[in-house]
C-alpha positions in Angstrom: -6.8 6.2 -16.7 -9.0 4.4 -14.1 -8.7 2.3 -11.0 -10.5 -1.0 -10.6 -11.9 -2.3 -7.4 -10.7 -5.8 -6.5 -13.2 -8.5 -7.2 -15.1 -9.9 -4.1 -14.6 -13.6 -3.2 -17.6 -14.6 -5.4 -15.6 -13.7 -8.5 -18.0 -11.0 -9.5 -16.9 -8.8 -12.5 -14.5 -6.1 -11.4 -16.3 -2.8 -11.2 -14.6 0.2 -12.7 -13.8 3.2 -10.5 -13.5 6.4 -12.4 -12.4 9.8 -11.0 -15.5 11.2 -9.3 -17.2 13.9 -11.5 -16.3 17.2 -10.1 -13.4 15.9 -8.1 -11.0 18.7 -8.7 -7.5 18.9 -7.4 -7.3 21.4 -4.6 -5.9 24.7 -5.7 -2.8 24.3 -3.5 -1.7 21.2 -5.4 -2.8 22.0 -9.0 0.7 22.9 -10.2 2.0 19.5 -9.2 -1.0 17.1 -9.2 -2.5 16.4 -12.6 -5.6 14.5 -11.5 -7.3 12.6 -8.8 -7.4 8.9 -9.5 -9.2 7.7 -6.4 -11.1 10.1 -4.1 -11.1 10.1 -0.3 -14.8 9.0 -0.4 -14.0 6.0 -2.6 -11.1 5.0 -0.4 -13.3 5.2 2.8 -16.1 3.1 1.2 -13.7 0.5 0.0 -11.9 0.2 3.4 -15.2 -0.4 5.1 -15.9 -3.3 2.7 -12.4 -4.7 3.2 -12.7 -4.4 7.0 -15.9 -6.4 7.0 -14.2 -9.2 5.0 -11.2 -9.2 7.4 -13.5 -9.3 10.5 -15.4 -12.2 8.9 -12.2 -14.2 8.2 -10.5 -13.5 11.6 -13.6 -13.9 13.7 -13.0 -15.6 17.1 -9.3 -15.0 17.1 -7.0 -12.2 18.3 -5.0 -10.9 15.3 -1.6 -9.3 15.0 -1.5 -6.5 12.4 1.9 -6.1 11.0 2.3 -2.9 9.0 5.1 -1.9 6.6 6.6 1.5 7.1 6.2 4.3 5.9 3.5 4.4 3.2 0.8 2.5 5.1 0.3 5.0 7.9 -2.9 6.6 6.6 -4.3 3.4 5.2 -3.5 1.5 8.4 -5.2 4.1 10.7 -8.4 4.0 8.7 -8.4 0.2 8.4 -7.9 -0.7 12.0 -10.6 1.8 13.1 -13.0 -0.3 11.2 -11.8 -3.7 12.6 -14.1 -4.7 15.4 -11.7 -7.4 16.6 -9.1 -7.7 19.4 -5.8 -7.0 17.8 -2.2 -6.2 18.5 -0.1 -3.9 16.3 3.5 -4.1 15.2 5.6 -2.5 12.5 8.4 -3.6 10.2 10.6 -1.3 8.1 11.9 -2.1 4.7 13.9 0.2 2.4 16.1 -0.1 -0.6 19.3 1.4 -2.0 18.5 3.4 -5.0 16.6 6.6 -5.9 13.3 7.6 -7.3 11.0 4.7 -7.9 13.6 2.1 -9.0 14.2 -0.8 -6.8 17.5 -1.8 -5.2 18.9 -4.0 -2.5 16.2 -4.4 0.2 17.2 -3.6 3.8 15.2 -4.2 6.9 15.3 -0.9 8.9 13.0 -1.9 11.7 12.4 -5.4 13.2 9.2 -6.7 14.8 9.0 -6.7 18.6 6.0 -9.0 19.2 6.1 -12.8 19.3 4.4 -14.1 16.1 4.5 -17.8 17.0 1.0 -19.3 16.8 -0.6 -16.0 16.0 -3.1 -15.0 13.2 -1.2 -12.2 11.3 -2.5 -9.6 8.9 0.3 -8.0 6.9 -0.6 -4.6 5.7 1.1 -2.6 2.9 0.2 0.4 0.8 1.0 -0.9 -2.8 1.8 -4.3 -4.3 3.6 -4.1 -7.7 6.7 -6.2 -8.4 6.1 -8.2 -5.2 9.8 -8.1 -4.1 9.2 -6.4 -0.8 6.1 -8.5 0.1 8.0 -11.7 -0.9 10.9 -10.8 1.5 8.6 -9.8 4.4 6.4 -12.9 4.0 9.5 -15.1 4.2 10.7 -13.3 7.3 7.2 -13.7 8.9 6.9 -17.4 8.1 10.2 -18.1 9.8 8.5 -16.8 13.0 5.9 -19.7 12.9 2.6 -17.8 13.0 -0.6 -19.8 12.8 -1.5 -18.1 9.5 -0.7 -15.0 7.5 -3.0 -13.0 5.3 -2.0 -9.9 3.3 -3.8 -6.7 2.8 -2.9 -3.9 0.4 -4.6 -0.7 -0.7 -3.4 -0.8 -4.3 -2.4 -3.6 -6.6 -0.3 -2.9 -9.7 -0.4 -6.4 -11.3 1.3 -5.3 -14.5 4.6 -5.0 -12.7 4.6 -8.3 -10.9 7.9 -10.2 -10.8 7.5 -12.4 -7.7 4.6 -14.9 -7.5 2.9 -12.9 -4.7 -0.8 -12.0 -4.4 -2.7 -10.2 -1.6 -5.7 -11.6 0.1 -7.4 -8.3 0.5 -7.0 -5.6 -2.2 -8.5 -2.1 -2.2 -8.1 -1.1 -5.9 -6.4 -2.4 -9.0 -4.5 0.3 -10.7 -2.6 0.5 -14.1 1.2 0.8 -14.4 1.5 4.4 -13.3 3.2 6.2 -10.5 0.6 7.4 -8.0 0.9 9.6 -4.9 -1.2 10.5 -1.9 -2.9 8.8 1.0 0.5 7.7 2.4 2.2 7.1 -1.0 5.1 9.4 -1.8 7.2 10.6 -4.7 10.7 11.7 -3.5 9.2 11.7 0.1 6.5 14.2 -0.8 2.7 14.1 -1.2 2.0 11.5 1.5 -0.4 13.8 3.2 -2.8 14.1 0.2 -6.2 12.7 1.2 -6.7 11.1 -2.2 -4.7 8.9 -4.6 -3.6 11.0 -7.6 -1.1 11.4 -10.4 1.5 14.1 -10.8 2.1 16.3 -13.8 4.9 14.8 -16.1 7.1 17.9 -15.4 7.3 16.9 -11.7 8.7 13.5 -12.5 11.1 15.1 -15.1 12.4 17.6 -12.7 13.0 14.9 -10.0 14.8 12.7 -12.4 17.3 15.5 -13.2 18.0 16.0 -9.5 18.5 12.3 -8.5 21.4 11.8 -6.1 22.6 8.6 -4.3 20.7 7.9 -1.1 21.3 5.8 2.0 19.0 3.0 3.1 15.8 4.4 4.5 15.8 7.3 2.2 14.5 5.7 -1.0 10.9 5.1 -1.8 9.7 1.6 -2.6 7.0 2.4 -5.1 7.7 0.8 -8.4 10.1 -1.7 -6.7 8.1 -3.4 -4.0 
């Protein structure tokens, strides 16, 4: 299984990103994490490239960065550190009824506090798969009359797309697998891993046997966003 870097604007061939040779899962996580899909070095290099593209596109304007909670935290921090632009930051929360990685009814758990009218907005999310979440959030943002909106995601899982939504800036293309780490969770765990990886099948199996109904704000969006 491999991850593919998103093509640059010149439509160059998509380069393949393989797990780095010798990138072993840290001993602490080996019982649960099967393999590293994207290393922390690969993530850092890709974010620097994305940041340069964003700076070029937003040059001369103050931008408002709107980040979706909670999975974007690590990605967002590294991204904005590389943005040499004046910016304001706001957060929006979206969750769903349901458990595991299945989608349910989307609920906004945190509203924006900044005025978006006439602003240049960069919407940041961790992963784009079905497009349901991004579609809803974009609709909400457009109603606030910003000057323009561009979207930025770390991972794109195009095989699961349902809504006609695409991101303007994409870190990596990934296959239709559940991934964890670098802010992404499974059952609210593994967000703190510095890399993007895959869990052993037995971890998913055990979780599926322990699924219980959850309240809004408790279910993950991965696989249903």
